[in-house]
Structures are given as structure tokens and as C-alpha cells.
VOGU-3710 file (C-alpha; in Angstrom, 3 decimals, decimal comma):
1> mlleidnlak> 333,176/88,563/65,888  332,121/85,901/68,968  330,396/84,096/65,716  331,386/83,897/62,361  329,793/82,151/59,201  331,095/81,903/56,143  329,369/80,808/52,505  326,713/78,297/55,280  324,674/76,240/52,711  321,821/73,481/53,292
11> sfggvaavdg> 319,576/71,822/50,688  316,519/69,797/51,296  315,538/67,760/47,992  317,307/70,080/45,583  315,946/73,019/47,277  318,624/75,349/48,937  317,322/76,469/51,966  320,772/78,538/52,580  322,623/79,468/49,828  326,150/80,641/50,390
21> asfgvaegsi> 325,161/82,678/54,046  327,945/84,496/55,597  327,375/87,102/58,296  329,434/87,634/62,195  327,889/88,382/65,409  329,927/90,987/67,737  330,121/90,109/71,272  327,938/91,669/73,816  325,657/92,739/70,967  321,757/92,444/70,204
31> taligpngag> 321,917/91,419/66,352  318,676/90,851/64,684  318,309/88,156/61,556  315,165/89,169/60,001  314,148/88,482/56,510  310,856/87,059/54,450  309,488/83,739/55,111  311,391/81,378/53,362  314,608/83,201/53,643  316,648/80,793/55,718
41> kttvfnlvsg> 316,756/82,353/58,915  315,444/79,290/61,265  317,438/77,237/58,854  320,235/78,887/59,715  320,059/78,567/63,614  319,309/75,113/63,105  322,906/74,695/61,578  324,694/76,660/63,885  323,191/74,998/67,110  323,880/71,248/65,839
51> firpdrgavr> 320,342/70,377/65,051  321,023/69,856/61,195  324,269/69,480/59,630  325,728/72,035/57,057  326,329/70,866/53,393  328,985/73,404/53,335  330,360/76,351/54,652  332,320/77,135/57,699  330,528/78,151/61,491  333,123/79,361/64,313
61> fagrdiygar> 332,280/80,124/67,872  334,598/82,093/70,249  337,442/81,191/67,546  336,041/77,592/67,970  335,538/75,348/65,017  331,808/74,261/65,577  331,025/73,458/62,149  328,858/70,037/62,120  329,020/69,740/65,383  326,738/68,287/67,574
71> gdvvaraglv> 324,197/70,279/69,681  325,261/68,790/72,825  328,732/70,012/72,082  328,050/72,993/70,824  325,793/74,308/74,150  328,948/73,104/76,047  330,955/75,250/74,188  328,274/78,276/75,154  326,077/78,425/72,236  322,551/77,945/73,619
81> rafqaprvlt> 318,637/78,418/71,428  315,200/78,731/72,237  313,009/77,649/69,353  309,792/79,876/68,202  307,623/76,835/69,413  308,863/76,728/72,942  309,867/72,453/74,055  309,109/72,174/77,612  308,445/69,004/78,977  304,963/69,265/80,144
91> rmsvlenvml> 304,730/66,388/82,890  307,395/67,867/84,449  307,138/70,967/86,883  307,998/74,047/86,178  311,062/73,825/88,134  312,218/70,522/87,086  312,220/71,663/83,135  314,568/74,935/84,451  316,770/72,887/86,536  317,060/70,603/83,487
101> gandqpgerf> 319,156/73,484/81,315  322,237/73,263/84,143  325,647/72,375/83,271  327,403/69,899/85,203  324,701/67,598/86,709  326,578/64,681/88,248  323,605/63,213/88,569  323,588/62,412/85,184  326,951/60,391/84,954  327,002/56,853/85,381
111> gmtlvapgrv> 327,726/55,416/88,807  327,522/58,793/90,473  325,048/58,380/92,669  326,397/55,170/93,927  330,602/56,179/94,585  329,700/59,857/95,616  325,869/60,525/96,600  326,907/63,367/98,640  328,290/65,323/95,940  325,620/64,656/93,605
121> aarereiear> 323,102/65,901/96,155  325,011/69,261/97,034  325,178/69,790/93,157  321,642/69,113/92,829  320,818/71,701/95,445  322,867/74,417/93,953  321,258/73,495/90,656  317,649/73,933/92,233  318,813/77,328/93,969  319,573/78,916/90,648
131> aremlalirl> 316,766/77,449/89,040  314,333/79,027/91,835  316,408/82,384/90,923  315,674/82,331/87,564  312,140/81,679/87,908  312,076/84,991/89,786  313,954/86,510/87,395  311,348/86,068/84,523  308,404/86,128/87,004  307,243/82,306/86,835
141> dhlvddyagt> 308,280/81,819/90,558  304,208/81,608/91,340  304,468/78,733/89,148  307,015/76,719/90,342  305,235/73,672/91,446  303,134/73,531/88,293  303,579/71,222/85,860  304,565/73,043/82,651  301,867/71,896/79,981  299,768/74,090/82,554
151> lsggqrklle> 301,065/77,093/81,260  300,086/79,768/78,688  301,966/79,638/75,209  304,034/82,892/76,213  304,761/81,525/79,597  306,300/78,665/78,043  308,848/80,888/75,883  309,572/82,322/79,193  310,515/78,865/80,617  312,578/77,942/77,709
161> fgralmsepr> 314,122/81,675/78,060  314,872/80,933/81,678  315,907/77,218/80,830  318,481/78,235/78,187  320,353/81,075/80,562  320,665/78,384/83,412  323,828/77,165/81,578  324,994/80,558/81,475  326,011/80,738/77,716  328,001/83,414/76,208
171> milldepmag> 325,169/83,532/73,437  321,831/82,672/72,888  319,854/82,630/69,744  316,398/83,759/70,138  313,696/82,208/67,132  310,867/85,055/67,310  310,252/85,113/70,849  307,664/87,310/70,372  305,329/85,840/67,942  301,778/84,512/69,538
181> iapvlgqqll> 302,277/86,150/73,121  300,185/89,030/74,956  302,123/92,176/75,215  302,846/92,060/78,952  304,596/89,141/78,607  306,477/90,551/75,442  307,478/93,473/77,150  308,708/91,465/79,935  310,847/88,943/77,787  312,219/92,182/75,612
191> qhvqdlrarr> 313,735/93,316/78,886  315,350/90,203/79,654  316,482/90,520/76,353  318,171/94,200/76,767  319,441/92,650/79,922  321,107/90,341/78,618  323,448/92,754/76,536  323,652/94,846/79,489  325,546/91,297/81,459  327,782/90,890/78,067
201> ttvcviehdm> 325,635/87,845/77,066  325,497/88,041/73,292  321,877/87,669/71,683  320,929/86,969/67,550  317,281/87,342/67,420  315,086/86,356/64,403  312,165/88,647/64,762  309,258/89,567/62,429  308,221/92,690/64,572  309,915/95,293/62,880
211> dvvmsisdrv> 309,190/97,908/66,124  310,857/95,095/68,227  313,874/94,966/65,395  314,571/98,656/65,561  314,426/99,346/69,155  316,433/96,555/70,684  318,856/95,824/67,708  322,538/97,020/67,543  322,955/95,547/64,328  320,529/94,152/61,826
221> ivmdegrvia> 321,258/91,245/59,318  318,632/90,426/56,335  318,338/87,367/54,505  316,386/86,953/51,573  316,269/83,472/49,135  318,952/82,247/51,499  321,586/84,508/51,423  322,280/87,459/53,499  321,314/90,305/51,022  321,942/93,534/53,380
231> egtpseiqrd> 323,190/94,296/57,045  323,756/97,272/58,830  322,530/99,617/62,058  318,812/99,743/62,194  318,817/103,284/60,693  320,816/101,705/57,549  318,575/99,046/57,023  315,334/101,337/57,172  316,843/103,349/54,535  318,620/100,054/52,178
241> ervieaylgr> 316,769/99,863/49,162  317,211/96,128/48,906  315,582/95,656/51,869  312,777/97,465/50,952  312,215/95,593/47,863  313,000/92,172/48,735  311,465/92,279/52,289  309,035/94,748/52,618  307,553/95,371/49,635  308,121/98,347/47,320
251> rapseal> 306,460/101,012/49,546  308,361/103,869/50,862  311,002/103,328/53,726  308,751/105,442/56,056  305,720/103,687/55,361  307,170/100,173/55,780  309,035/100,346/58,634
//
């Protein structure tokens, strides 16, 4: 398993948001994390990606212990995330936003622009060229010089997706990528996700659209009340009575999914 989570827990004000969750994500797969609102899915993402610190448990990525590691350390290890509400710098251009996602930016190191200006300039040209390629890939290249604040919600999600991919991660966490975006942009984003699998980039996605989950996922993990209650292939999850009862209601599987 590329990502291994064991007995992960986090409470807020005495309320357990994640209560001993354990699961793994295989390398090169698309794994969906589903469950009702309040099941703890986004909190798991926050814990794994270093945005909040767990109370207990274990998190390993590519054989490395990342339990409680800061977000920048986790990202440098090759695990990045995109948020449900896209976080773009509205007063910077679309191109500049994507460039921020690149690793190894010498201009960020104190004094590099003074002692090695040529190296800094060369690396910035490389980053800009790759950012333009990324924007062409996600079909936002016609907006390269626009302020990110002028983009639609769907375009902002694509922008954040492209920025996350700039670091060439081994794994990306996507939090409800389809929420609130137009169908055309949604299909475009789904195609990009499936293309990642073809390139052996691992994806773990939180998604409420069951048609999406069942069509793109290799494996589905179901959470309820902070715990994992079921996991399996999409077809197995469709038939799992625990899932039907806890997440989809007491309807028949054919109606629920």
C-alpha cells in the first residue's frame, strides 16, 4: 500500500470526528472515500495531509512515517491535496497560481537571487514553461493572464488541480471535485483523474456523486461516525447491507445506487 492509515483519531471539543479509522490506498489506484455528511472524511484528509495533528494513530506514506508531519513536509514527500472549496490567490494571474505549485524554487531561498541570479532565472523559466503546459492540459491556457479571482467555481477547481499536479506528486487527495461545477467541466476533470491512473499517479477522492464513484473507482472505502465500516470494489459496496443502511438509507441497492 502506498498510503497506510491505522487507528487514526481526532476529537474536537470532546466530539470524535475520526474514531479509529484504518485503511490503505494501493499505488496507482483511484480510491473513493464515501460516507454521510459528518462521517469524518475531510478530517481524515486534513490529518493525513498535515493540516491538523491527529490525537493518535499511525500514517505511513511510501513506507515513511508522516504521522503529525507539517503540510509542507507531507507535500515534499509526494502527497498533495486539493480542497473542496478551491484556494486560489485571486489577485495573482492564473499562470502565477499554477507556478506556485512547483517544487525546488530557488528564488524562495534567502540570498539565491544575489549569489546565483542566473540559476534562479533559468529555473523560473522552466517552471513557467511547465505551468503553461499544465494550463494547456487542463484547458485554461486561454486564461493564462487573467486574474484567478475572475474564474468560475469550476475553473478554480481545475486551476487548483493543475497547481497540485505541478509538484509531480505520487498521490493526490481530491475533496469533492465534482461539487458545484458545470457538467462539462466536471467531465473534463474526471478525464484528468482517470489520466492520472494511467500515469500511475495514485488518487484518493471524497465524492458524493455515486455515479462518479462507481464509474471511476478501483476501490471504495465507506466511513460512518468516524470509522471505516466497509471497503471493497464498487460492485461489492453496492451490495453491502452496512453501506445501504448507514449511508444510502434502507432502500434496495438498485434504487440507492
